[in-house]
N, CA, C and O atoms as a MOPAC input file, in Angstrom:
PM7 MOZYME 1SCF
protein

 N      0.93200 1    -1.27500 1     0.05600 1
 C     -0.03300 1    -0.19800 1     0.13600 1
 C      0.87200 1     1.15000 1    -0.05600 1
 O      1.82100 1     1.24100 1     0.72300 1
 N      0.70400 1     2.14400 1    -0.94400 1
 C      1.58700 1     3.29200 1    -1.17400 1
 C      1.10700 1     4.21700 1    -0.13200 1
 O     -0.01700 1     3.97600 1     0.30900 1
 N      1.67400 1     5.11700 1     0.29300 1
 C      1.39000 1     6.07200 1     1.54600 1
 C      1.95000 1     7.75500 1     0.77600 1
 O      2.73700 1     7.82700 1    -0.16900 1
 N      1.51400 1     8.56400 1     1.24800 1
 C      2.06700 1     9.96700 1     0.82600 1
 C      2.26200 1    10.63600 1     2.07000 1
 O      1.57800 1    10.36500 1     3.05700 1
 N      3.01100 1    11.35500 1     2.07100 1
 C      3.67500 1    12.39400 1     3.69700 1
 C      3.84700 1    13.41900 1     3.03500 1
 O      4.31800 1    13.39800 1     1.89800 1
 N      3.38000 1    14.80400 1     3.83900 1
 C      3.51600 1    15.82300 1     3.00400 1
 C      4.15600 1    16.93800 1     4.03000 1
 O      3.84400 1    16.95000 1     5.22100 1
 N      4.94400 1    17.73500 1     3.53800 1
 C      5.66700 1    18.64900 1     4.47400 1
 C      5.38300 1    19.95100 1     3.57300 1
 O      4.80600 1    19.75800 1     2.50300 1
 N      5.72500 1    21.18800 1     3.90700 1
 C      5.26200 1    22.30300 1     3.15100 1
 C      6.28800 1    23.75400 1     3.77700 1
 O      6.65000 1    23.90700 1     4.94400 1
 N      6.48200 1    24.36600 1     3.00000 1
 C      7.65500 1    25.61500 1     3.52100 1
 C      6.93900 1    27.09100 1     2.72200 1
 O      6.33800 1    27.25900 1     1.66000 1
 N      7.28600 1    27.83600 1     3.64400 1
 C      6.77800 1    29.25400 1     3.16600 1
 C      8.06300 1    30.00600 1     3.46700 1
 O      8.87400 1    29.62200 1     4.31000 1
 N      8.19400 1    31.04300 1     2.76800 1
 C      9.81900 1    31.92700 1     2.66800 1
 C      9.11100 1    33.38900 1     2.22700 1
 O      8.16400 1    33.57900 1     1.46400 1
 N      9.92400 1    34.35300 1     2.99000 1
 C      9.70700 1    35.47200 1     2.64700 1
 C     11.18500 1    36.22800 1     2.73600 1
 O     12.00100 1    36.16600 1     3.65500 1
 N     11.26700 1    36.97100 1     1.46900 1
 C     12.62100 1    37.90300 1     1.27700 1
 C     13.90500 1    37.16300 1     0.49500 1
 O     13.75000 1    35.98900 1     0.15800 1
 N     14.93000 1    37.71100 1     0.25800 1
 C     15.77800 1    36.98900 1    -0.23400 1
 C     16.52700 1    35.60800 1     0.55900 1
 O     16.32500 1    35.50000 1     1.76900 1
 N     17.35000 1    34.61300 1    -0.11100 1
 C     17.96600 1    33.92500 1     0.12600 1
 C     18.59000 1    34.00100 1     1.50500 1
 O     18.36100 1    33.25800 1     2.45900 1
 N     19.52900 1    35.17000 1     1.43100 1
 C     20.53800 1    35.71800 1     2.49200 1
 C     20.07400 1    36.32100 1     3.66900 1
 O     20.46500 1    36.09200 1     4.81300 1
 N     19.11700 1    37.19300 1     3.26400 1
 C     18.14300 1    37.98900 1     4.25400 1
 C     16.84500 1    37.44300 1     4.79900 1
 O     16.41100 1    37.87800 1     5.86600 1
 N     16.31000 1    36.66500 1     4.23100 1
 C     14.86900 1    36.28900 1     4.24900 1
 C     14.76200 1    35.35800 1     5.51500 1
 O     15.69800 1    34.96900 1     6.21400 1
 N     13.28500 1    35.05600 1     5.67600 1
 C     13.37700 1    33.88100 1     6.56300 1
 C     11.99700 1    33.12400 1     6.14600 1
 O     11.15600 1    33.68800 1     5.44600 1
 N     11.83200 1    31.75600 1     6.65200 1
 C     10.75600 1    31.35400 1     6.74500 1
 C     10.38400 1    30.04400 1     7.64600 1
 O     10.87400 1    29.89600 1     8.76600 1
 N      9.53700 1    29.16900 1     7.10700 1
 C      9.10900 1    28.34000 1     8.14700 1
 C      8.80900 1    26.84500 1     7.21800 1
 O      8.34300 1    26.97000 1     6.08500 1
 N      9.03700 1    25.77200 1     7.64400 1
 C      8.62200 1    24.41600 1     7.23600 1
 C      7.71100 1    23.95500 1     8.29000 1
 O      7.81700 1    24.31700 1     9.46100 1
 N      6.62500 1    22.98300 1     7.76300 1
 C      5.54400 1    22.26000 1     8.73400 1
 C      5.30700 1    20.95500 1     8.18000 1
 O      5.11300 1    20.63400 1     7.00800 1
 N      5.35800 1    20.23400 1     9.26000 1
 C      5.00700 1    18.82800 1     8.99700 1
 C      3.45500 1    18.45400 1     8.96100 1
 O      2.83700 1    17.92900 1     9.88700 1
 N      2.96900 1    18.80400 1     7.78300 1
 C      1.55000 1    18.91300 1     7.37600 1
 C      0.85200 1    17.40900 1     7.42800 1
 O     -0.32900 1    17.26600 1     7.74600 1
 N      1.60000 1    16.46200 1     7.12800 1
 C      0.36900 1    15.22600 1     7.39100 1
 C      0.07000 1    14.86500 1     8.81400 1
 O     -1.08700 1    14.64100 1     9.16900 1
 N      1.24200 1    14.79600 1     9.76000 1
 C      1.25000 1    14.39100 1    11.09500 1
 C      0.62600 1    15.97200 1    11.74000 1
 O     -0.19100 1    15.97600 1    12.66100 1
 N      0.98100 1    16.85600 1    11.30800 1
 C      0.32900 1    18.21600 1    12.04600 1
 C      1.23300 1    18.52400 1    13.32300 1
 O      0.81800 1    19.39000 1    14.09400 1
 N      2.35800 1    17.92400 1    13.58500 1
 C      3.03000 1    17.96000 1    14.89600 1
 C      4.03500 1    18.64500 1    14.96400 1
 O      4.75100 1    18.60400 1    15.96400 1
 N      4.33000 1    19.49600 1    13.81100 1
 C      5.06700 1    20.67300 1    13.85300 1
 C      5.37900 1    21.64200 1    12.85700 1
 O      5.27400 1    21.39800 1    11.65500 1
 N      5.86200 1    23.03100 1    13.44600 1
 C      6.43400 1    23.94600 1    12.62800 1
 C      7.33600 1    24.41400 1    12.82800 1
 O      7.43800 1    24.88100 1    13.96200 1
 N      8.46600 1    24.56900 1    11.92600 1
 C      9.82500 1    24.82600 1    12.28500 1
 C     10.38500 1    26.00000 1    11.50500 1
 O     10.40600 1    25.91000 1    10.27800 1
 N     10.83200 1    27.06900 1    12.08700 1
 C     11.47000 1    28.22400 1    11.58600 1
 C     13.01900 1    27.74600 1    10.73100 1
 O     13.75400 1    26.84400 1    11.13200 1
 N     13.26200 1    28.56800 1     9.52700 1
 C     14.19000 1    28.20900 1     8.59700 1
 C     14.90500 1    29.57700 1     8.31200 1
 O     14.30400 1    30.64800 1     8.38900 1
 N     16.31300 1    29.46000 1     7.95800 1
 C     16.84800 1    30.80700 1     7.90500 1
 C     18.51000 1    30.10900 1     7.05100 1
 O     19.09800 1    29.03100 1     7.13000 1
 N     18.72900 1    31.24100 1     6.37500 1
 C     20.00300 1    30.85200 1     5.49300 1
 C     21.10700 1    30.59400 1     6.45200 1
 O     21.84800 1    29.61600 1     6.35200 1
 N     21.22300 1    31.72800 1     7.62800 1
 C     22.54400 1    31.41900 1     8.58300 1
 C     22.34400 1    30.17200 1     9.50400 1
 O     23.30100 1    29.57500 1     9.99600 1
 N     20.96300 1    29.79600 1     9.71800 1
 C     20.80100 1    28.52300 1    10.45600 1
 C     21.21100 1    27.20300 1     9.70600 1
 O     21.40000 1    26.11100 1    10.24100 1
 N     21.32500 1    27.53100 1     8.24700 1
 C     21.50600 1    26.48900 1     7.37500 1
 C     23.07700 1    26.28000 1     7.19800 1
 O     23.61700 1    25.17800 1     7.29600 1
 N     23.71900 1    27.42800 1     6.93500 1
 C     25.14000 1    27.50600 1     6.54800 1
 C     26.01800 1    28.16200 1     7.39400 1
 O     27.16000 1    28.50600 1     7.08900 1
 N     25.32200 1    28.37900 1     8.75800 1
 C     26.37900 1    29.34800 1     9.91500 1
 C     26.17800 1    28.30800 1    10.91800 1
 O     26.48600 1    27.11900 1    10.83900 1
 N     25.55100 1    29.00600 1    11.97700 1
 C     25.49600 1    28.55400 1    13.35300 1
 C     23.75900 1    28.10500 1    13.48200 1
 O     23.05900 1    28.96500 1    12.94800 1
 N     23.12400 1    27.18300 1    13.95700 1
 C     21.74100 1    27.02100 1    13.80800 1
 C     21.32800 1    27.98700 1    14.92600 1
 O     20.46400 1    28.74300 1    14.48200 1
 N     21.55900 1    28.19600 1    15.94800 1
 C     20.78200 1    29.34000 1    16.76100 1
 C     19.62400 1    29.14700 1    17.13700 1
 O     18.85500 1    30.07600 1    17.38200 1
 N     19.23500 1    27.58700 1    17.27100 1
 C     17.60500 1    27.37800 1    17.59300 1
 C     16.90100 1    27.34800 1    16.25200 1
 O     15.68100 1    27.25200 1    16.38100 1
 N     17.19000 1    27.38600 1    15.40700 1
 C     16.46400 1    27.36200 1    13.99800 1
 C     16.77900 1    26.13800 1    13.18100 1
 O     17.93800 1    25.91000 1    12.83400 1
 N     15.80300 1    25.36200 1    12.87100 1
 C     16.39600 1    24.18300 1    11.73900 1
 C     16.64900 1    24.59900 1    10.53100 1
 O     16.59400 1    25.77800 1    10.18100 1
 N     17.04300 1    23.32800 1     9.58100 1
 C     17.56300 1    23.46700 1     8.05300 1
 C     16.81900 1    22.47400 1     7.45800 1
 O     16.13300 1    21.67500 1     8.09400 1
 N     16.94800 1    22.49900 1     6.05800 1
 C     16.80800 1    21.20500 1     5.19900 1
 C     17.56700 1    19.71400 1     5.47300 1
 O     17.18200 1    18.55100 1     5.35200 1
 N     18.77000 1    20.30600 1     5.87900 1
 C     19.78900 1    18.86600 1     6.22400 1
 C     19.39300 1    18.58300 1     7.42700 1
 O     19.25200 1    17.36600 1     7.54500 1
 N     19.09600 1    19.29200 1     8.58900 1
 C     18.62600 1    18.50400 1    10.02300 1
 C     17.47000 1    17.80500 1     9.76900 1
 O     17.34500 1    16.73200 1    10.35900 1
 N     16.49600 1    18.20700 1     8.94100 1
 C     15.46900 1    17.59100 1     8.90300 1
 C     15.69300 1    16.15500 1     7.79700 1
 O     15.15500 1    15.09100 1     8.10500 1
 N     16.19100 1    16.22600 1     7.03400 1
 C     16.99800 1    14.94100 1     6.44000 1
 C     17.53500 1    14.23800 1     7.05300 1
 O     17.40200 1    13.06100 1     6.71900 1
 N     18.36300 1    14.51300 1     8.18000 1
 C     18.89600 1    13.84800 1     9.17200 1
 C     18.21100 1    12.86900 1     9.96800 1
 O     18.41000 1    11.66500 1    10.12600 1
 N     17.32800 1    13.69200 1    10.45100 1
 C     16.20700 1    13.08000 1    11.46900 1
 C     15.62000 1    11.97800 1    10.79500 1
 O     15.52100 1    10.84100 1    11.25500 1
 N     15.13000 1    12.47600 1     9.37800 1
 C     14.44000 1    11.40200 1     8.84900 1
 C     15.35400 1    10.04100 1     8.36800 1
 O     14.83600 1     8.92800 1     8.27300 1
 N     16.47700 1    10.24700 1     8.14300 1
 C     17.42300 1     9.23900 1     7.94300 1
 C     17.92200 1     8.44400 1     8.99500 1
 O     18.28800 1     7.28100 1     8.82800 1
 N     17.95200 1     9.11600 1    10.21300 1
 C     18.42900 1     8.61500 1    11.37200 1
 C     16.95100 1     7.29300 1    11.48600 1
 O     17.01600 1     6.06900 1    11.37300 1
 N     15.92500 1     8.05600 1    11.70800 1
 C     14.89400 1     7.07600 1    11.67000 1
 C     14.52200 1     5.95000 1    11.09200 1
 O     14.08700 1     4.91800 1    11.60400 1
 N     14.80300 1     6.32700 1     9.54600 1
 C     14.43500 1     5.33500 1     8.57700 1
 C     15.56400 1     4.11000 1     8.63000 1
 O     15.26900 1     2.93600 1     8.40300 1
 N     16.69300 1     4.49900 1     8.91300 1
 C     18.18900 1     3.56400 1     9.19200 1
 C     17.59000 1     2.72900 1    10.31900 1
 O     17.54700 1     1.51200 1    10.14400 1
 N     17.11200 1     3.25600 1    11.47900 1
 C     16.85700 1     2.52200 1    12.71700 1
 C     15.79000 1     1.69400 1    12.64500 1
 O     15.87400 1     0.57300 1    13.14700 1
 N     14.51000 1     2.15700 1    11.94800 1
 C     13.58800 1     0.89000 1    11.67100 1
 C     13.92900 1    -0.03200 1    10.39700 1
 O     13.12600 1    -0.95800 1    10.27500 1
 N     14.82600 1     0.00800 1     9.53000 1
 C     14.95100 1    -1.05600 1     8.69400 1
 C     16.12800 1    -1.84600 1     9.46000 1
 O     16.00900 1    -3.06900 1     9.54600 1
 N     16.98600 1    -1.37000 1     9.88700 1
 C     17.88900 1    -2.26000 1    11.05700 1
 C     17.16500 1    -3.16100 1    12.03500 1
 O     17.37800 1    -4.36900 1    12.13600 1
 N     16.37200 1    -2.53100 1    12.68100 1
 C     15.41000 1    -3.08700 1    13.66600 1
 C     14.79400 1    -4.24900 1    13.05700 1
 O     14.75700 1    -5.33800 1    13.62900 1
 N     14.21300 1    -3.99400 1    11.67300 1
 C     13.59800 1    -5.34800 1    10.97900 1
 C     14.56500 1    -6.08400 1    10.54900 1
 O     14.37400 1    -7.29600 1    10.65100 1
 N     15.61800 1    -5.71700 1    10.06600 1
 C     16.50600 1    -7.00000 1     9.54000 1
 C     17.07300 1    -7.80300 1    10.81100 1
 O     17.28100 1    -9.01300 1    10.72100 1
 N     17.35100 1    -6.99800 1    12.16100 1
 C     17.68900 1    -7.88800 1    13.16000 1
 C     16.58600 1    -8.87100 1    13.94200 1
 O     16.85400 1    -9.81800 1    14.68200 1
 N     15.37900 1    -8.41200 1    13.59500 1
 C     14.43200 1    -9.30700 1    13.99200 1
 C     14.02600 1   -10.51800 1    12.88200 1
 O     13.49300 1   -11.59100 1    13.16600 1
 N     14.38400 1   -10.09500 1    11.67800 1
 C     14.28200 1   -11.52000 1    10.71700 1
 C     15.43000 1   -12.33000 1    10.78400 1
 O     15.46600 1   -13.46900 1    10.31800 1
 N     16.46800 1   -11.71600 1    11.41200 1
 C     17.81000 1   -12.62800 1    11.56500 1
 C     17.63100 1   -13.51400 1    13.07900 1
 O     18.52600 1   -14.19900 1    13.57400 1
 N     16.45900 1   -13.34300 1    13.57500 1
 C     16.42700 1   -13.71700 1    15.03700 1
 C     17.01300 1   -13.50000 1    16.09400 1
 O     17.31400 1   -14.33200 1    16.95000 1
 N     17.28600 1   -11.94200 1    16.09900 1
 C     17.97400 1   -11.15500 1    17.02500 1
 C     17.50600 1    -9.61400 1    17.24200 1
 O     18.19800 1    -8.59900 1    17.16900 1
 N     16.16100 1    -9.74100 1    17.52400 1
 C     15.43100 1    -8.35100 1    17.85300 1
 C     16.36000 1    -7.59200 1    18.84600 1
 O     16.93500 1    -8.12900 1    19.79300 1
 N     16.43500 1    -6.26300 1    18.50900 1
 C     17.22700 1    -5.60700 1    19.43400 1
 C     16.20100 1    -4.91400 1    20.55300 1
 O     15.00400 1    -4.65200 1    20.44200 1
 N     16.99100 1    -4.74300 1    21.52100 1
 C     16.45500 1    -4.13600 1    22.74000 1
 C     16.38800 1    -2.94200 1    22.46100 1
 O     15.33000 1    -2.37500 1    22.73400 1
 N     17.42200 1    -2.20700 1    21.86400 1
 C     17.57100 1    -0.84200 1    21.38000 1
 C     18.47900 1    -0.52700 1    20.63800 1
 O     19.52500 1    -1.17500 1    20.63400 1
 N     18.27200 1     0.63100 1    19.77200 1
 C     19.06600 1     1.13100 1    18.99800 1
 C     19.35200 1     2.56000 1    18.97600 1
 O     18.28000 1     3.13700 1    18.79400 1
 N     20.14200 1     3.24500 1    19.05900 1
 C     20.69700 1     4.45300 1    19.10800 1
 C     21.13200 1     4.96100 1    17.92900 1
 O     22.12100 1     4.29300 1    17.63100 1
 N     20.91000 1     5.86800 1    17.00700 1
 C     20.83200 1     6.23700 1    15.51400 1
 C     21.17400 1     7.70900 1    15.54700 1
 O     20.33700 1     8.43400 1    16.08500 1
 N     22.40800 1     8.34300 1    14.99700 1
 C     22.61000 1     9.53900 1    14.79200 1
 C     22.63600 1     9.71400 1    13.17700 1
 O     23.14300 1     8.79700 1    12.53100 1
 N     22.14100 1    10.79400 1    12.52000 1
 C     22.80000 1    10.88700 1    11.08400 1
 C     23.21400 1    12.39900 1    10.95300 1
 O     22.60700 1    13.37600 1    11.38900 1
 N     24.11800 1    12.36700 1    10.41200 1
 C     25.20500 1    13.94000 1    10.41300 1
 C     25.21400 1    14.14800 1     9.07000 1
 O     26.06300 1    13.67500 1     8.31400 1
 N     24.14200 1    14.96000 1     8.68300 1
 C     24.38100 1    15.60300 1     7.40900 1
 C     25.39100 1    16.55400 1     7.15200 1
 O     25.28400 1    17.43700 1     8.00300 1
 N     26.27500 1    16.77600 1     6.41700 1
 C     27.01100 1    17.81900 1     5.66200 1
 C     26.73200 1    18.90000 1     4.57300 1
 O     26.83100 1    18.49700 1     3.41400 1
 N     26.43800 1    20.05400 1     4.73800 1
 C     25.90300 1    21.10000 1     4.01600 1
 C     27.20500 1    21.76100 1     3.84400 1
 O     27.72500 1    22.23100 1     4.85600 1
 N     27.92000 1    21.88900 1     2.50600 1
 C     28.94300 1    22.77300 1     2.10400 1
 C     28.18200 1    23.22600 1     0.93700 1
 O     27.99300 1    22.56200 1    -0.08200 1
 N     27.62400 1    24.79700 1     1.24700 1
 C     27.07600 1    25.37000 1     0.00500 1
 C     27.67300 1    25.25400 1    -1.25000 1
 O     28.88900 1    25.44600 1    -1.21900 1
 N     27.21400 1    25.00800 1    -2.31600 1
 C     25.76700 1    24.83400 1    -2.39300 1
 C     25.04600 1    23.15700 1    -2.67500 1
 O     24.16000 1    22.80900 1    -3.45500 1
 N     25.80600 1    22.41700 1    -1.74400 1
 C     25.54300 1    21.00100 1    -1.75800 1
 C     25.58600 1    20.09800 1    -0.45200 1
 O     26.27200 1    20.39900 1     0.52500 1
 N     24.89200 1    19.10500 1    -0.51700 1
 C     25.00700 1    17.98700 1     0.64200 1
 C     26.34500 1    17.47000 1     0.07300 1
 O     26.45600 1    17.43400 1    -1.15200 1
 N     27.44200 1    17.04000 1     0.90600 1
 C     28.71800 1    16.73000 1     0.49300 1
 C     28.99500 1    15.20100 1     1.22700 1
 O     29.87900 1    14.44800 1     0.81700 1
 N     28.20700 1    14.91200 1     2.23400 1
 C     28.34300 1    13.82800 1     2.91900 1
 C     27.60100 1    13.49300 1     4.10700 1
 O     27.18900 1    14.42200 1     4.80100 1
 N     27.29400 1    11.90300 1     4.55700 1
 C     26.69100 1    11.76700 1     5.34200 1
 C     27.18300 1    10.62100 1     6.17900 1
 O     27.62000 1     9.59500 1     5.65800 1
 N     27.10000 1    10.82000 1     7.65600 1
 C     27.78200 1     9.68700 1     8.37600 1
 C     26.16300 1     9.18900 1     9.23500 1
 O     25.24100 1     9.90300 1     9.63000 1
 N     26.31400 1     7.92300 1     9.27800 1
 C     25.24000 1     7.15900 1    10.14200 1
 C     26.07900 1     6.50700 1    11.39600 1
 O     27.10500 1     5.86800 1    11.16600 1
 N     25.74800 1     6.63700 1    12.30400 1
 C     26.17100 1     6.22100 1    13.83400 1
 C     25.18500 1     5.39500 1    14.42300 1
 O     24.00500 1     5.72200 1    14.54900 1
 N     25.70600 1     4.26500 1    14.80100 1
 C     24.70500 1     3.49800 1    15.53300 1
 C     25.22800 1     2.79300 1    16.86700 1
 O     26.36500 1     2.32000 1    16.85700 1
 N     24.50400 1     2.71300 1    17.92300 1
 C     24.72200 1     2.03700 1    18.94700 1
 C     23.68700 1     0.98700 1    19.17200 1
 O     22.49400 1     1.28800 1    19.19200 1
 N     24.13000 1    -0.31400 1    19.35400 1
 C     22.63700 1    -1.29900 1    19.13500 1
 C     23.00600 1    -2.15900 1    20.38200 1
 O     24.17600 1    -2.52400 1    20.49900 1
 N     21.99700 1    -2.53800 1    21.40300 1
 C     21.78100 1    -3.61000 1    22.20600 1
 C     21.16200 1    -4.64000 1    21.59000 1
 O     20.03000 1    -4.45100 1    21.14300 1
 N     21.72000 1    -5.76800 1    21.47100 1
 C     21.18700 1    -6.88700 1    20.35000 1
 C     21.56100 1    -8.33900 1    21.36300 1
 O     22.66300 1    -8.86800 1    21.22300 1
 N     20.99900 1    -8.65400 1    21.92200 1
 C     21.42000 1    -9.70700 1    22.73300 1
 C     21.68500 1   -10.95700 1    22.05800 1
 O     20.77200 1   -11.28800 1    21.30100 1
 N     22.60000 1   -11.69400 1    22.10700 1
 C     23.03800 1   -12.92700 1    21.26400 1
 C     23.78800 1   -12.68000 1    20.09200 1
 O     24.44500 1   -13.57100 1    19.55400 1
 N     23.72200 1   -11.37900 1    19.61100 1
 C     24.33300 1   -11.23200 1    18.37100 1
 C     26.00000 1   -10.85800 1    18.45100 1
 O     26.44400 1   -10.10900 1    19.32200 1
 N     26.81500 1   -11.47200 1    17.45000 1
 C     28.16000 1   -10.75700 1    17.44200 1
 C     28.37500 1    -9.39400 1    16.84700 1
 O     27.52400 1    -8.86600 1    16.13100 1
 N     29.32100 1    -8.92800 1    17.09600 1
 C     29.48400 1    -7.38500 1    16.81100 1
 C     29.72200 1    -7.53400 1    15.53500 1
 O     29.28800 1    -6.58300 1    14.88400 1
 N     30.44200 1    -8.66900 1    14.66300 1
 C     30.43100 1    -8.76900 1    13.25500 1
 C     29.19700 1    -9.00000 1    12.54700 1
 O     28.98500 1    -8.59700 1    11.40300 1
 N     28.34000 1    -9.69800 1    13.29700 1
 C     26.76600 1   -10.15800 1    12.57600 1
 C     26.16400 1    -8.81000 1    12.59900 1
 O     25.61900 1    -8.48500 1    11.54400 1
 N     26.13300 1    -7.76000 1    13.77800 1
 C     25.61100 1    -6.59300 1    13.71900 1
 C     26.34700 1    -5.51600 1    12.83300 1
 O     25.68400 1    -4.52900 1    12.51500 1
 N     27.65400 1    -5.60800 1    12.40300 1
 C     27.81800 1    -4.67800 1    11.61400 1
 C     27.37000 1    -4.99600 1     9.92000 1
 O     27.14400 1    -4.10800 1     9.09800 1
 N     27.32800 1    -6.02900 1     9.73300 1
 C     26.77200 1    -6.78200 1     8.71800 1
 C     25.42300 1    -6.28500 1     8.20700 1
 O     25.19200 1    -5.79600 1     7.10100 1
 N     24.50300 1    -6.51500 1     9.29500 1
 C     23.12100 1    -6.01600 1     9.29500 1
 C     23.01800 1    -4.44200 1     9.17000 1
 O     22.21100 1    -3.90700 1     8.41000 1
 N     23.84600 1    -3.78600 1     9.92400 1
 C     23.76000 1    -2.29100 1     9.88700 1
 C     24.40500 1    -1.72700 1     8.45100 1
 O     23.91700 1    -0.72300 1     7.93200 1
 N     25.42200 1    -2.36300 1     7.90000 1
 C     25.61000 1    -2.02900 1     6.58900 1
 C     24.32100 1    -2.11900 1     5.50700 1
 O     23.93600 1    -1.36000 1     4.61700 1
 N     23.85300 1    -3.37800 1     6.00000 1
 C     22.62600 1    -3.84900 1     4.76100 1
 C     21.50000 1    -2.66500 1     5.15700 1
 O     20.83900 1    -2.04900 1     4.32100 1
 N     21.42800 1    -2.49000 1     6.51900 1
 C     20.43500 1    -1.48900 1     6.67400 1
 C     20.57600 1    -0.10600 1     5.98800 1
 O     19.59800 1     0.40400 1     5.44100 1
 N     21.68100 1     0.45100 1     6.01000 1
 C     22.50300 1     1.77800 1     5.57900 1
 C     22.31000 1     1.79200 1     3.77100 1
 O     21.92900 1     2.74900 1     3.09700 1
 N     22.71300 1     0.39200 1     3.27400 1
 C     22.24800 1     0.42900 1     1.95600 1
 C     20.81400 1     0.31600 1     1.27100 1
 O     20.55300 1     0.67800 1     0.12400 1
 N     20.00900 1    -0.20300 1     2.10800 1
 C     18.61000 1    -0.62900 1     1.90900 1
 C     17.05900 1     0.46800 1     2.30800 1
 O     15.97300 1     0.59200 1     1.74100 1
 N     17.65200 1     1.08600 1     3.51900 1
 C     16.51800 1     1.98900 1     3.96400 1
 C     15.99800 1     2.87700 1     2.71500 1
 O     16.79600 1     3.23200 1     1.84800 1
 N     14.90100 1     3.15200 1     2.67000 1
 C     14.54500 1     3.81500 1     1.69000 1
 C     14.80100 1     5.22800 1     1.65500 1
 O     14.45300 1     5.76200 1     0.60200 1
 N     15.34400 1     6.01600 1     2.56800 1
 C     15.95800 1     7.53000 1     2.94300 1
 C     17.42300 1     7.13900 1     2.26200 1
 O     17.79200 1     7.93400 1     1.39800 1
 N     18.19700 1     6.15700 1     2.50300 1
 C     19.54400 1     6.00900 1     1.63000 1
 C     19.46100 1     5.87500 1     0.56300 1
 O     20.37000 1     6.42900 1    -0.05400 1
 N     18.45700 1     5.15200 1    -0.27300 1
 C     18.27100 1     4.89400 1    -1.17800 1
 C     18.00600 1     6.02900 1    -2.16900 1
 O     18.21200 1     6.04200 1    -3.38200 1
 N     17.44300 1     7.09300 1    -1.28000 1
 C     16.75600 1     8.34200 1    -2.11700 1
 C     17.93000 1     9.25500 1    -1.85500 1
 O     17.77000 1    10.43500 1    -2.16700 1
 N     18.89200 1     8.95200 1    -1.41700 1
 C     20.32700 1    10.01700 1    -0.81000 1
 C     21.59500 1     9.20500 1    -1.50500 1
 O     22.72800 1     9.62600 1    -1.26900 1
 N     21.41400 1     7.99400 1    -2.39500 1
 C     22.64100 1     7.27200 1    -2.98900 1
 C     23.47000 1     8.39200 1    -3.77200 1
 O     24.52800 1     7.96500 1    -4.23300 1
 N     23.25900 1     9.43900 1    -3.96100 1
 C     24.09900 1    10.34500 1    -4.93700 1
 C     24.85900 1    11.17000 1    -3.59700 1
 O     25.38500 1    12.23700 1    -3.91200 1
 N     24.94200 1    10.84100 1    -2.39800 1
 C     25.82100 1    11.59000 1    -1.27300 1
 C     26.42800 1    10.58900 1    -0.69600 1
 O     25.78500 1     9.67300 1    -0.18200 1
 N     27.98600 1    10.63600 1    -0.70600 1
 C     28.81500 1     9.74200 1     0.06500 1
 C     28.23400 1     9.48400 1     1.23200 1
 O     27.86300 1    10.45200 1     1.89600 1
 N     28.01100 1     8.04700 1     1.77900 1
 C     27.70300 1     7.92700 1     3.18100 1
 C     28.54900 1     6.81900 1     3.83800 1
 O     28.77300 1     5.79400 1     3.19500 1
 N     29.02000 1     6.97200 1     5.06400 1
 C     29.74500 1     6.08600 1     6.09600 1
 C     28.66800 1     5.81800 1     7.17900 1
 O     27.70800 1     6.52400 1     7.49100 1
 N     29.06200 1     4.63600 1     7.66700 1
 C     28.62900 1     4.24900 1     8.73200 1
 C     29.58100 1     3.84700 1    10.12500 1
 O     30.56200 1     3.10500 1    10.07100 1
 N     29.14700 1     4.40300 1    11.18100 1
 C     30.22700 1     4.07300 1    12.08500 1
 C     29.42000 1     3.33100 1    13.16200 1
 O     28.24500 1     3.62500 1    13.38400 1
 N     30.08100 1     2.35300 1    13.83400 1
 C     29.38000 1     1.51200 1    14.74700 1
 C     29.82500 1     1.84400 1    16.36300 1
 O     30.99500 1     1.56600 1    16.62800 1
 N     29.20200 1     2.27300 1    17.19000 1
 C     29.70100 1     2.55400 1    18.60300 1
 C     29.37000 1     0.94400 1    19.41800 1
 O     28.53200 1     0.05400 1    19.26700 1
 N     30.39100 1     1.15200 1    20.21000 1
 C     30.06000 1    -0.03200 1    21.27000 1
 C     29.90000 1     0.29900 1    22.56400 1
 O     29.64800 1    -0.57200 1    23.39700 1

């Protein structure tokens, strides 16, 4: 079953002096301010497209890894994931996924194998294939 999720943005002014907001339309759970300085300099309590991509990617990866681990007979007790998206204007130049897992009965080698598979196969990773992506495993 296909689903559609919608976000929106409103912008006023020029790129460098203007400001705007982005809204999670489907869920209605939030509206967030955006500015160029928050994107290219100091965040200062304002979000950016790259931060939103990072949050989506970390979530998608964790969900995919959770599923792969369960299919392998080792459901995770917990997974903590971070996605760091590097913006070097005018483009995204890299992404690092970092994961720490509590997976009873699974070797570190097997965990890494499933984490690499999740990195390659989660839908957000698939959408971001044009960007160099690395995976770090924390113990």
